[in-house]
N, C-alpha and C positions, 0 to 999 in steps of 0.2 A: 279536230276529230282525232281520237285515240284509238289504236288497236293493241291490245295486249296480246303478246305470244308468250304462252307459259312454257318454260323450262325446255326451250329449243335445244339445249346441249344433250339433253335426254330423249326428247319426244320428236324424233326426226327421222323415223324409219320409212322405208318405201319410196323414198324420193317426194313425200308428201309436204316437204317444206317449200316444195315448188307452189304450194297454194300460198305461202306467206311472200314469196318473191312476186307471185303474179298481183297479189293484193298491193304491194308497194307501188307497182306499176299502175294500178287502177287508181290508187289513192296517193299521188305524189306529195300532196299537201298534207297528209296526216301524219301524226306521230306514232311511230311503232315503238312500243315499249318491249324489249326482249327481257322478260323476267327470269333469272336463273333460279335453280332449286334452292339456293341458300339466302335468297332476297325476299322480303316482305312484298306480297303481290301488290301492284298498283291498285287492283280492283277492291282491295281491302279499305281503301281510303277514298277512291274516285271511281264512279262507275264508267266503264270503257263504252265506246260505240261498238265495239266487237271485243270478245274474248275468244281466242282460238288455242286449242291444244292438238298436237298431231300424235300419231301413234308411237309406242315405245316397247322395249322389251319388258318381258314379265317380270324380271326383276327390279326394273325401274318403276314399274306399278307400284310396289311397295313403298318405295322412297317418294313418288308423287303423292301417293295417298296421306303419308304422313306429313307431308309439307303442306297439303290443303286442309287437314283436318282442323286446325285452329281457326280457319275461314269458312267452315262448313255452313254456318248460319248465314253469313254474309253472301256466299253463292246462292244459298236459297232465296235470299231477298232478291238478288238481282235477278234470278229466273223469274221470280213472281212478277217484278217490274218489268219483264220484258226486254231486258237487255239482250241483243243478239250475241250468241255463243255458237260456237262449232266445234266439236269434239270428233276426231278423226281416228278410225280404226278402233284399237283397244283403248284408247283415251276414254270413250264413253263408258268402259267398265269401271273406271274410277268413281263414276257417279252412281253406280249401282249400289246393292246392298252387300253382296258377298261375292268374292271370286274363290271358287274352290279349286286347289291346286292338289297336285300329288303329295305334297307334304302337310296339308290342311286346308285352313281357311282363312282368307284375308278380308277383313271387314272393310268394305267399301265406305263412301261418304253417306250412302243411304238417301239419296236424292232422287233416284229413279227406282222404280219397282221391278228390279230383276236381279237374277243372280247368273253368274257365267262360270262355267266348269272347263278347266284347262284339260286338254289331252294331248300331252306334249310328243307323244310317238304318232300322233295322226293330225297332220295339218290339212286344214281345208283351203283349197285353192278354187276359185270359180268367180264366173261373171254374174252380174245382178243388174236387171233393169226394172224400174218401175216409174210410177208417176207420183208427182208432188205438185199439188196446187195446179194441175193441168199441165205441167211440165214433165217432160220425160227425162229422167236422170240414169245415166250408166256408170258403171265402174267395175273394178276388180276387187276382189277380196281374198285374203291371204291370212289365215289365222289358226290358232291352236284352240280356240274357245268356241262354244255356242252359247247363247243366252237363253234364258227362260224368264218370261214375264211372270211376276208373282202378284201383280195388281193392275188396275186400269192405267193405261197410258197409251196416249196417241203414238201411232208409228210415224216414222218419217216418209218411207215409200211404200205405196201399194206396188207389191211385186207383181210383175208381169211376165218375167223370165228369171230363171235363177231361185236361190234360195232367199227365205226370210230370215228373221232373227235366228230361227231354229227351223229343223224339218217340220213342215205342216203349220208354220207361222206364215200368214199371208203378208205380213208387214215386215220390213226392214228398217232397223233403227228406231229412233225415238224423238218426239218432239214434244216439248212442254213450253207453250207460248212460244218465244223466239230461240229457245235452247234446242239445238240439233245434236243429236248424237248418231252417228252412221259409222259402219264397218267398211264403207266404200272408199276405195283408194283410187288413185288415177292420175295426178292429183285431180280431186272432184272438181275445183274450181275452173282449172284450165280446160278440162275436157268437157264441161257442161255450162256453156256461156249463158244460157237462159236462168239457170240456177245462180249463177254469180250475179245476175242483174237482179233477181229477187233479193239475194242476200244484201246488195249494196242499197237496194230500195229501202230495206228495214233499216239500215244504218243512215238513211236519209241522204245518200250520196250516189244515187244511180247516174250513169252517164255511159257514153260510148266506151266500150272496152279497147285495150291495146290490141292490135292485130285481130279486129272482131271479125273481118271477112274471112281470115285464115281459121280462125277458131271455129267459125260457122261451118266452113266447108268440110273441116275434120269432123265435126260434130255429126253432119250429114252423112259423111261416109260410114262412121262408127254406128250410127243408127240404123243404116242399111244392113251391116255387119250383124247386129245384135238381133234385127228382125229375120235374118237368114235361119231358117229351120235346120240348116246343115250345120250351124255353129253350135258346139257343145256348151252347156252352161255347168 
């Protein structure tokens, strides 16, 4: 079993590299391939069981898009084949069509039908809760961009509290087969054990999680807090 982590030296903001460390504990037998920005991605030659990329700075997005553009068609093929992928935070914007910046436009990989617009003097911070295949998923968001869908694409979460992809959008994130893009931070796998079970199941490797009782206790406490109408989103 292979898990490929893309560009961890750049894509590691908000502590969401904790997702990777948690997966390493969940899958001690797996090979974790840490691909740097200057290396040829492993997925270009062999499909991983999971492809993961975390959030990055806005300047890093330009470098990441340039590194992935030669492999754009291969990524499209793997998405179509249903290879599990998880793009966290603004990593999902790399898959979109355009990122509008104060200095112009950055062309994305065009694999998802949405655009993102940066507003660098207006950071959005907030909580989001929603449902995914009967699972309640929670997380925090911190971003300078809001996305806008430009075509049909399934969302990741049906939002029950907090903001969707943009104001008025009832869905957060994206899902194309087993490729998921979400702005939720957390790290999402640590704070949402049921979703982690779902992801491991898609990889064909579901099993009890490390510290599962403690994770579930923390999840239950967080769920009560997120359901409290006094908590601001």
